[in-house]
C-alpha positions in Angstrom: 12.5 17.3 -10.7 11.1 16.9 -7.1 8.7 14.3 -6.4 5.8 15.4 -4.1 3.3 13.7 -2.0 0.1 15.4 -1.5 -2.2 13.6 1.1 -5.8 14.3 0.4 -7.6 15.3 3.7 -10.8 14.1 2.3 -9.8 10.7 3.7 -8.7 12.0 7.0 -10.3 11.5 10.4 -11.6 15.1 11.1 -11.6 14.3 14.9 -7.8 14.0 14.5 -7.2 16.2 11.6 -4.6 18.6 13.0 -2.5 15.8 14.4 -2.8 13.7 11.1 -1.8 16.8 9.0 1.4 17.3 11.3 2.1 13.7 11.0 2.2 13.6 7.3 4.4 16.8 7.1 6.9 15.3 9.6 7.1 12.3 7.4 8.0 14.2 4.2 4.7 15.2 2.6 5.3 18.7 1.2 1.8 19.3 0.1 -1.8 19.0 1.5 -4.5 18.3 -1.0 -7.8 20.0 -0.4 -10.8 18.8 -2.4 -13.7 21.1 -2.8 -16.8 19.7 -4.4 -20.1 21.8 -5.0 -22.6 19.1 -5.8 -23.0 20.5 -9.3 -19.8 19.9 -11.3 -19.4 16.5 -9.3 -22.4 15.0 -7.4 -20.7 15.1 -4.0 -20.4 17.9 -1.7 -17.2 18.4 0.6 -16.0 21.5 2.3 -15.0 25.0 1.7 -13.2 28.1 2.8 -13.9 27.9 6.5 -12.4 24.4 6.8 -9.2 25.6 4.8 -8.8 28.7 7.0 -9.3 26.4 10.2 -6.2 24.4 9.3 -3.8 27.2 8.8 -1.1 26.9 11.3 -1.5 23.1 11.7 1.5 22.8 9.4 3.6 24.4 6.9 2.7 22.4 3.9 1.6 23.9 0.6 -2.1 24.2 0.5 -3.1 22.5 -2.8 -6.6 23.4 -3.5 -8.5 21.5 -6.1 -11.7 23.1 -7.1 -14.2 20.6 -8.5 -16.8 23.3 -8.8 -18.6 25.0 -11.7 -17.4 28.2 -12.7 -14.6 28.5 -10.2 -13.5 31.9 -11.1 -16.1 33.1 -8.6 -14.3 31.7 -5.6 -10.5 32.4 -6.3 -10.1 35.4 -4.1 -12.0 33.7 -1.3 -9.8 30.7 -1.3 -6.8 32.9 -1.5 -7.8 34.6 1.8 -8.5 31.2 3.4 -5.0 30.1 2.7 -4.5 28.6 -0.6 -1.1 28.5 -2.2 -1.8 26.6 -5.4 -5.5 26.4 -6.9 -6.3 24.0 -9.6 -9.5 24.4 -11.7 -11.0 22.0 -14.1 -10.9 22.7 -17.9 -14.4 21.3 -18.1 -15.8 23.5 -15.6 -14.8 27.0 -16.9 -16.5 29.0 -19.5 -13.4 31.0 -20.1 -10.4 28.9 -19.0 -7.8 31.5 -19.8 -9.5 34.2 -17.7 -9.8 31.6 -14.9 -6.2 30.9 -14.9 -5.3 34.5 -15.2 -7.5 35.3 -12.2 -5.5 32.7 -10.1 -2.2 34.1 -11.2 -3.3 37.7 -10.5 -4.0 36.7 -7.0 -0.3 35.6 -6.5 -1.1 31.9 -6.4 0.3 29.0 -8.3 -1.9 27.8 -11.1 -3.2 24.2 -11.8 -5.4 23.0 -14.6 -7.2 19.6 -14.2 -8.9 17.2 -16.7 -11.4 14.4 -16.0 -10.9 10.9 -17.4 -13.1 11.6 -20.4 -10.9 14.5 -21.6 -8.1 13.8 -23.9 -4.6 14.8 -22.8 -4.2 16.9 -25.9 -6.9 19.3 -24.5 -4.4 21.0 -22.3 -1.8 21.7 -25.0 -2.6 25.4 -25.4 -2.7 26.1 -21.8 0.7 24.6 -20.6 2.6 27.9 -20.7 -0.1 29.4 -18.6 0.0 27.0 -15.6 2.5 25.6 -13.1 0.7 22.2 -12.9 -1.6 19.9 -14.7 -3.7 17.6 -12.7 -4.8 14.4 -14.3 -7.8 12.7 -12.8 -7.3 9.0 -12.7 -10.7 8.3 -11.4 -14.1 10.0 -12.0 -14.0 13.1 -9.7 -16.4 13.1 -6.7 -15.9 10.1 -4.9 -12.9 8.4 -2.9 -11.9 4.7 -3.0 -12.3 4.2 -6.7 -9.9 2.1 -8.9 -7.1 3.7 -10.9 -8.1 4.0 -14.6 -5.1 2.6 -16.4 -5.5 4.7 -19.6 -4.5 7.7 -17.4 -0.8 6.6 -17.9 -0.9 7.3 -21.5 -2.4 10.6 -20.8 0.4 11.5 -18.3 3.1 10.3 -20.8 1.4 12.6 -23.4 1.3 15.7 -21.2 4.9 15.1 -20.3 6.0 14.9 -23.7 4.1 17.9 -24.7 5.6 19.9 -21.9 9.1 18.8 -22.9 8.6 19.8 -26.5 7.7 23.3 -25.1 10.9 23.2 -22.9 8.6 23.5 -19.8 9.5 22.2 -16.3 5.8 21.3 -15.6 4.5 19.6 -12.4 2.1 16.7 -13.4 -0.2 15.7 -10.5 -2.2 12.5 -10.6 -5.2 12.0 -8.3 -7.2 8.8 -7.9 -6.6 5.2 -6.9 -2.9 5.5 -6.2 -1.5 3.2 -3.6 2.1 1.9 -2.8 1.4 -1.0 -5.3 0.9 1.2 -8.3 2.6 4.5 -7.6 5.7 3.5 -9.4 3.9 3.2 -12.7 2.4 6.7 -12.3 6.0 8.1 -11.6 7.5 6.2 -14.6 4.9 7.6 -16.9 6.0 11.2 -15.9 4.1 12.4 -13.1 5.9 14.0 -10.0 3.0 15.1 -7.7 1.0 12.2 -6.2 -2.2 12.6 -4.4 -3.3 9.9 -2.1 -6.2 9.8 0.2 -7.1 6.4 1.8 -3.7 5.1 1.0 -2.3 7.7 3.5 -5.0 8.1 6.1 -6.1 4.6 6.2 -4.3 2.9 9.1 -1.0 4.7 10.1 -0.7 7.9 8.3 2.9 8.5 9.6 4.2 5.1 8.3 2.1 5.3 5.0 3.5 8.7 4.3 7.0 7.5 5.0 6.6 4.5 2.7 5.3 6.6 -0.1 8.2 9.0 0.3 10.8 6.3 0.2 9.4 5.4 -3.3 9.1 9.0 -4.5 12.6 9.8 -3.7 13.7 7.0 -6.1 12.4 9.0 -9.0 14.1 12.5 -8.2 
């Protein structure tokens, strides 16, 4: 299974955003992680469709859109039009999880489902066949720069085991507190898509991306 780096532009320098995006792609990052926060599901507010639309053409990376918003089913079509390739919604934010996942699929997009640190890994069991990816939040969503929650590793192992039991080649993405110093633990637990914000965009994004990719390729 391919191991993928998804740099989170939440930590990018927006004065240099286009250049930084190209730099991460040139050094091996296949995805670009786009965090959307509404100030309701999470306390922070980030950015939305206009910013996503504005970066189309900056590179050819998969646009990995993470909707940290209440009732995200309302915005699926708009984010598709803005350029999303993969939309991940939160289990905790959907009144009807199945309908929301079906809406994403009906728009021709790849489907992701995320869970917060407080939610048990077993909560996604009944949805594994409906999605392409499970996103495990390894920090509390809404703020960058938090420390990785160690219990996330057990959750990753459980989800990978459940997917294997169902015969599914499922992507497991992990977001929050991941650096070069701990990414191997996350990969060894069973994750294969790594979100990193400040660990990529802090300092030299090209070198940081290259260093991450050297480790990720060890696990393919």
